FITOR-78759 format. One record per residue (C-alpha): x, z, y; residue in one letter. Coordinates in steps of 0.02 Angstrom, whole numbers, padded with zeros to 5 digits, always signed. Example, Ala and Ser with C-alpha at 12.3 -4.5 7.8 and 13.67 -1.06 7.14 Angstrom:
! residues 2
+00615+00390-00225A+00684+00357-00053S
This chain:
! residues 140
+00455-00289-00564M+00353-00445-00531P+00298-00498-00359T+00146-00604-00315P+00173-00792-00321L+00104-00798-00143N-00012-00700-00030T-00167-00754-00126K-00106-00655-00277F-00082-00491-00180A-00234-00385-00224D-00256-00256-00086W-00413-00188-00169A-00299-00102-00295L-00213-00002-00158H-00361+00027-00044Y-00515+00035-00156P-00621+00126-00027H-00602-00020+00095Y-00651-00145-00040Y-00810-00058-00096D-00740+00020-00255S-00836+00184-00264A-00736+00249-00411D-00561+00237-00331N-00517+00104-00461N-00550+00236-00594K-00410+00338-00513D-00282+00209-00569R-00115+00222-00481I-00038+00054-00435V+00138+00051-00369V+00218-00098-00459N+00336+00003-00569T+00353+00017-00757K+00250+00176-00754V+00115+00108-00637H+00123-00083-00655P+00031-00220-00563I-00004-00389-00640E+00002-00538-00523Y-00053-00671-00649E-00208-00731-00556T-00266-00744-00377E-00344-00585-00309A-00533-00591-00327P-00573-00519-00156N-00478-00598-00011Q-00597-00545+00128T-00554-00362+00154G-00435-00282+00277P-00246-00295+00263L-00116-00162+00293P-00085-00145+00479K+00061-00024+00476I+00212-00046+00361L+00335+00092+00322D+00483-00004+00252I+00593+00112+00151G+00454+00243+00147C+00544+00361+00029G+00430+00503-00022Y+00301+00451+00109G+00324+00583+00244G+00302+00460+00387L+00152+00378+00303M+00062+00545+00283F+00093+00589+00465E+00039+00418+00527L-00122+00433+00427A-00172+00580+00538K-00159+00480+00700S-00215+00313+00626H-00357+00361+00508P-00437+00187+00504T-00279+00080+00494D-00215+00033+00322L-00039+00098+00300I+00077+00028+00167L+00240+00106+00113G+00371-00008+00038L+00504+00075-00069E+00637-00003-00179I+00671+00149-00291R+00555+00164-00442D+00549+00353-00458K+00524+00380-00272V+00387+00247-00262A+00301+00328-00413N+00307+00498-00328F+00228+00430-00167A+00092+00336-00263G+00051+00486-00370E+00043+00599-00217K-00075+00479-00127I-00190+00473-00278N-00184+00660-00304S-00229+00694-00122L-00373+00570-00132R-00444+00654-00287I-00417+00833-00227N-00502+00797-00059S-00657+00726-00142G-00602+00551-00092Y-00596+00589+00093K-00407+00592+00127D-00271+00462+00105C-00395+00321+00077L-00296+00214+00200N-00127+00242+00115L-00042+00135-00015G+00134+00112-00082V+00224-00032-00166L+00388-00035-00259R+00469-00191-00190T+00620-00258-00099N+00549-00298+00072A+00697-00409+00118M+00665-00523-00029K+00478-00521-00057S+00384-00475+00103L+00326-00657+00120H+00242-00645-00052N+00126-00509+00014Y+00097-00559+00195F+00063-00727+00276K+00185-00792+00405K+00168-00703+00572E+00034-00583+00505S+00148-00432+00525V+00190-00390+00704S+00311-00269+00782H+00267-00115+00882N+00207-00195+01045K+00243-00042+01150N+00421-00027+01082N+00382+00155+01045D+00498+00251+00932I+00402+00341+00796I+00493+00484+00714S
């Protein structure tokens, strides 16, 4: 799947429409960057002024940790990164389903991307914009 040319092409409004003033949840479109739910990175993202993901779940799998973190971090944007297509699709579809079924009150701060974090993290995030857990807490 394609990755953004650089951070200016990463459109976070697709993953977090509520935080970018999209009242219609991007028409309930699921965006995961897979064949089933593709993302096009052909132009720079139109809105570069909104919030960025603050918590990354690298290798998120089906999203169990993301869904738990959303309870204790309701205002932080959480992004799951998963390399497996079918698993990323499942997590993205679950996020969208929970948003819709809650009347657009739950999971607004969750997003998932199908990507290889080791190869393409720098295409999504500017240098030194992702920090480690400052308290060295273990989250399980």
